[in-house]
C-alpha positions as CSV (number, residue, x, y, z in Angstrom):
1,M,-29.4,24.7,-3.3
2,V,-30.6,21.6,-5.1
3,V,-33.5,21.4,-7.5
4,P,-35.1,18.1,-6.3
5,G,-35.1,15.8,-9.1
6,S,-31.8,17.5,-10.6
7,S,-28.0,16.6,-10.5
8,E,-27.5,20.3,-11.0
9,S,-27.6,23.2,-8.4
10,L,-29.1,26.7,-9.1
11,S,-25.5,27.8,-10.1
12,G,-25.4,25.3,-12.6
13,V,-22.5,23.3,-11.4
14,S,-23.0,19.6,-11.1
15,R,-23.5,18.3,-7.5
16,H,-21.5,14.7,-8.6
17,R,-17.7,15.9,-9.0
18,D,-14.8,13.8,-9.3
19,F,-13.0,14.9,-6.3
20,I,-10.3,12.4,-6.4
21,C,-8.7,13.8,-9.8
22,C,-8.4,16.9,-8.0
23,L,-6.4,15.6,-4.9
24,P,-2.5,15.1,-5.0
25,V,-2.0,11.4,-6.0
26,D,-0.5,10.4,-2.7
27,L,-4.1,11.7,-0.7
28,S,-6.5,10.2,-3.5
29,K,-4.9,6.6,-2.9
30,R,-4.8,7.1,0.7
31,V,-8.7,7.7,0.4
32,L,-9.1,4.7,-2.0
33,G,-7.1,2.4,0.2
34,L,-9.8,3.2,3.3
35,L,-12.1,1.5,1.0
36,D,-12.9,-2.2,1.2
37,G,-11.9,-5.0,-1.9
38,P,-15.3,-4.8,-3.7
39,S,-15.3,-1.2,-3.6
40,L,-11.8,-0.9,-4.5
41,R,-12.6,-3.0,-7.4
42,R,-15.7,-1.0,-8.4
43,C,-13.1,1.9,-8.7
44,L,-11.3,0.0,-11.8
45,R,-14.3,1.1,-13.7
46,V,-14.8,4.7,-13.0
47,S,-12.0,6.1,-15.3
48,Q,-9.2,5.6,-16.4
49,W,-7.4,7.8,-13.8
50,W,-9.1,6.0,-11.3
51,K,-8.1,2.4,-12.7
52,R,-4.6,3.8,-12.4
53,L,-4.9,4.9,-8.9
54,A,-7.1,1.7,-7.7
55,K,-4.5,-0.6,-9.1
56,E,-1.6,1.2,-7.7
57,T,-3.4,1.3,-4.3
58,V,-4.0,-2.6,-4.5
59,E,-0.5,-3.1,-5.3
60,E,0.7,-0.8,-2.0
61,I,-1.7,-2.6,0.2
62,K,0.1,-6.1,-0.8
63,Y,3.3,-4.9,-0.4
64,R,2.4,-3.3,3.0
65,H,0.9,-6.5,4.1
66,Q,4.3,-8.3,2.3
67,F,6.4,-6.0,4.7
68,Q,4.2,-6.3,7.7
69,I,4.8,-10.4,7.7
70,E,8.6,-10.0,7.0
71,I,8.9,-7.5,9.9
72,E,6.6,-9.9,12.4
73,E,9.5,-12.8,10.9
74,M,12.2,-10.7,11.7
75,T,11.0,-9.7,15.4
76,K,10.4,-13.2,16.3
77,M,14.0,-14.1,15.1
78,W,15.6,-11.1,17.1
79,S,13.4,-11.5,20.0
80,S,15.1,-15.1,20.8
81,I,18.6,-13.6,21.0
82,K,19.1,-11.9,24.3
83,R,22.7,-10.5,24.4
84,V,24.6,-8.0,22.8
85,S,28.0,-8.7,20.8
86,P,30.8,-7.2,22.9
87,T,32.6,-6.4,19.8
88,Y,29.9,-4.4,18.2
89,A,29.0,-2.7,21.5
90,N,32.8,-1.2,21.8
91,I,32.7,0.5,18.6
92,V,31.7,4.3,18.5
93,E,31.8,6.5,15.5
94,V,33.5,9.6,16.0
95,P,32.8,12.6,14.0
96,I,36.1,14.6,13.2
97,P,35.2,18.0,12.8
98,I,36.9,20.2,10.4
99,E,37.7,23.9,9.7
100,D,35.4,26.1,7.8
101,D,37.5,27.2,5.3
102,E,38.4,23.3,4.3
103,K,36.4,22.1,1.7
104,V,37.1,18.3,2.2
105,D,34.6,16.0,3.1
106,V,35.5,13.9,6.0
107,E,34.1,10.2,6.7
108,V,33.4,9.2,10.4
109,Q,35.9,7.1,11.6
110,K,35.2,3.9,13.7
111,V,37.0,3.7,16.9
112,N,37.5,0.9,19.5
113,E,36.4,2.3,22.7
114,S,38.5,-0.1,24.7
115,T,41.7,2.0,22.7
116,L,40.4,5.1,24.0
117,H,41.7,6.7,27.4
118,L,39.0,8.7,29.0
């Protein structure tokens, strides 16, 4: 219960609590990422911790935006290509099993499907 005109509850605990510093960093930045630009800029003035989180959040938003633009450009570029390379379509990766007592790493070998007799 909060006493009117007071910032403390009857238990003596302040009703204003910095919940952001109690959260994991990723979750804190996700919460700050939900804010609009002016609100996020105001977060720079709350504390050094909030300033760091807000700056990182702004950088991540910029990065995601640039990444989205690049994905859209690649999608447009690849949408004009309608066929699959016959050479690429015939390459199949075949894992080669090894016995349990062997301690050797085996790489996946690429096999041309046209040379297989199925």
